C-alpha positions in Angstrom: 114.4 125.4 82.8 113.5 127.6 85.8 110.0 126.3 85.9 111.3 122.7 86.5 113.3 123.9 89.4 110.2 125.7 90.7 108.3 122.4 90.6 111.0 120.7 92.7 111.0 123.5 95.2 107.2 123.3 95.4 107.4 119.6 96.1 109.9 120.1 98.9 108.1 123.0 100.4 104.7 121.2 100.5 106.3 118.0 101.9 108.1 120.0 104.6 105.0 121.9 105.5 102.8 118.7 105.8 105.5 116.8 107.6 105.8 119.5 110.2 102.1 119.5 110.7 101.8 115.8 111.1 103.3 113.7 113.9 102.3 110.4 112.4 104.9 108.7 110.2 102.1 106.7 108.5 100.4 110.0 107.6 103.6 111.4 106.3 104.0 108.4 104.0 100.5 108.8 102.7 101.0 112.5 102.2 104.3 112.0 100.3 102.7 109.3 98.1 99.7 111.6 97.3 101.9 114.6 96.6 104.2 112.7 94.3 101.2 111.3 92.4 99.8 114.8 92.0 103.2 116.2 90.8 103.4 113.3 88.3 100.0 114.3 86.9 101.1 117.9 86.6 104.4 117.0 85.0 102.8 114.7 82.5 100.4 117.4 81.6 103.3 119.9 81.2 105.1 117.4 79.0 102.1 116.8 76.9 101.7 120.5 76.3 105.4 120.9 75.5 105.2 118.1 72.9 102.0 119.6 71.4 103.7 123.0 71.2 106.8 121.4 69.6 104.7 119.7 67.0 102.8 122.9 66.2 106.1 124.7 65.7 107.3 121.9 63.4 104.2 122.4 61.3 104.7 126.1 61.2 108.3 125.6 60.1 107.3 123.3 57.3 104.7 125.9 56.2 107.2 128.8 56.1 109.8 126.6 54.4 107.2 125.7 51.8 106.3 129.3 51.2 109.9 130.2 50.9 110.6 127.5 48.3 107.6 128.6 46.3 108.8 132.3 46.3 112.2 131.1 45.2 110.7 129.2 42.3 108.6 132.3 41.4 111.7 134.5 41.4 113.5 132.0 39.1 110.5 132.0 36.8 110.4 135.8 36.8 114.1 136.0 35.9 113.6 133.6 33.1 110.9 135.9 31.8 113.1 138.9 32.2 110.7 140.3 34.9 113.3 141.6 37.3 110.9 143.6 39.5 108.7 140.5 40.2 111.9 138.5 40.8 113.1 141.1 43.4 109.7 141.2 45.1 109.5 137.4 45.3 113.0 137.2 46.8 112.2 139.9 49.4 109.1 138.1 50.5 111.1 134.9 50.6 113.5 136.5 53.0 110.7 137.3 55.4 109.5 133.7 55.4 113.1 132.5 55.8 113.5 134.7 58.9 110.4 133.3 60.4 111.5 129.8 59.6 114.9 130.5 61.3 113.2 131.8 64.4 111.0 128.7 64.6 114.0 126.5 64.2 115.7 128.2 67.1 112.5 127.8 69.2 112.3 124.1 68.2 115.8 123.5 69.5 114.9 125.2 72.8 111.7 123.2 73.0 113.5 120.0 72.3 116.0 120.6 75.1 113.2 121.4 77.5 111.2 118.3 76.4 114.2 116.0 77.0 114.9 117.6 80.4 111.2 117.3 81.3 111.2 113.6 80.3 114.3 113.0 82.4 112.7 114.7 85.4 109.6 112.8 84.8 111.5 109.5 84.8 113.2 110.4 88.0 109.9 111.4 89.7 108.2 108.2 88.4 111.0 106.1 89.7 110.8 107.9 93.1 107.0 107.4 93.1 107.3 103.8 92.3 110.0 103.4 95.0 107.7 105.0 97.6 104.8 102.8 96.6 107.0 99.7 96.7 108.5 100.5 100.1 105.4 102.1 101.7 104.0 98.7 102.8 107.5 97.8 104.2 107.8 101.1 106.0 104.2 100.7 107.4 104.9 97.2 108.6 108.1 98.3 110.3 106.3 101.2 111.8 103.5 99.1 113.2 106.0 96.6 114.5 108.0 99.4 116.2 104.8 100.8 117.6 103.8 97.4 118.9 107.2 96.9 120.5 107.0 100.3 122.1 103.6 99.6 123.6 104.9 96.2 124.8 107.9 97.8 126.4 105.6 100.3 128.2 103.5 97.4 129.5 106.5 95.5 130.7 107.9 98.6 132.3 104.7 99.1 134.2 104.6 95.5 135.3 106.8 95.2 138.4 107.6 91.8 139.9 107.3 93.1 143.5 103.9 94.6 142.8 102.7 91.3 141.3 103.9 89.4 144.3 102.2 91.8 146.6 99.0 91.3 144.6 99.2 87.6 144.9 100.0 87.9 148.6 96.9 90.0 149.1 94.8 87.4 147.3 96.3 84.6 149.3 95.6 86.4 152.6 92.0 87.1 151.5 91.4 83.5 150.6 92.9 82.4 153.9 90.7 84.9 155.8 87.6 83.6 154.1 88.5 80.0 154.8 89.1 80.8 158.5 85.8 82.6 159.0 83.6 79.4 159.1 85.8 77.9 161.7 85.6 81.0 163.9 81.8 81.0 163.6 81.7 77.3 164.6 83.9 78.0 167.6 81.6 80.8 168.7 78.6 78.6 168.5 80.0 75.7 170.6 80.1 77.6 174.0 76.4 78.4 173.6 75.6 74.7 173.0 77.6 73.6 176.1 76.0 76.3 178.2 72.5 75.2 177.1 73.3 71.6 178.0 74.7 72.6 181.4 71.6 74.6 182.1 69.4 71.7 181.3 71.4 69.4 183.6 71.2 71.8 186.5 67.4 72.1 186.0 67.0 68.4 186.1 69.1 68.1 189.3 67.1 70.8 190.9 63.8 69.1 190.1 65.2 65.8 191.5 66.3 67.4 194.8 63.0 69.2 195.3 60.9 66.2 196.7 63.7 65.3 199.0 63.8 68.8 200.4 60.0 68.8 200.9 60.3 65.5 202.8 62.9 66.8 205.2 60.8 69.9 205.9 57.7 67.7 206.8 59.8 65.5 209.1 60.8 68.6 211.0 57.3 69.6 211.6 
């Protein structure tokens, strides 16, 4: 049964090696599922070979038992015919087949124990594989939910109320600044209009006073 323990050790070693290399729980689940499926294929193959070997041994046992029975009958016939030498020879050959049949029986018992243990291990592994397949989607859903929560928490942690208020304050100030600019431009333009109007009035007054000034000069002459 050492080879069964070796299979279990190989499964654990491979899983440990792949888990250590991967940082993604989702990848670990995929690797575990794939590895269990591969080991199931290998174990089913080993079980099929063990059963085939067991059946071959059973056929060999029947063959040697049949030869043994025939030699026994031959020995009885030789004795009935007073042919002792042939009887002894038949019995000696029969012992050889009996020994081979005994060895095969011992091997069959060992094979049967191994097959039963292999079937038990296979049922355990199949159950474990089915459990992983059944729960994989649940694990992945929980994993994605946890990842989403983690990202949401990171966003919420980055979002500070003071910084948002400052942002809104900056926007408000900018809007106010833009709304004030047209009024400032209008105020700047008004003095120019008044100044132009005043200049025109002064020009008209000067022109009106000019004839009167000329008349006074002529009277002086």
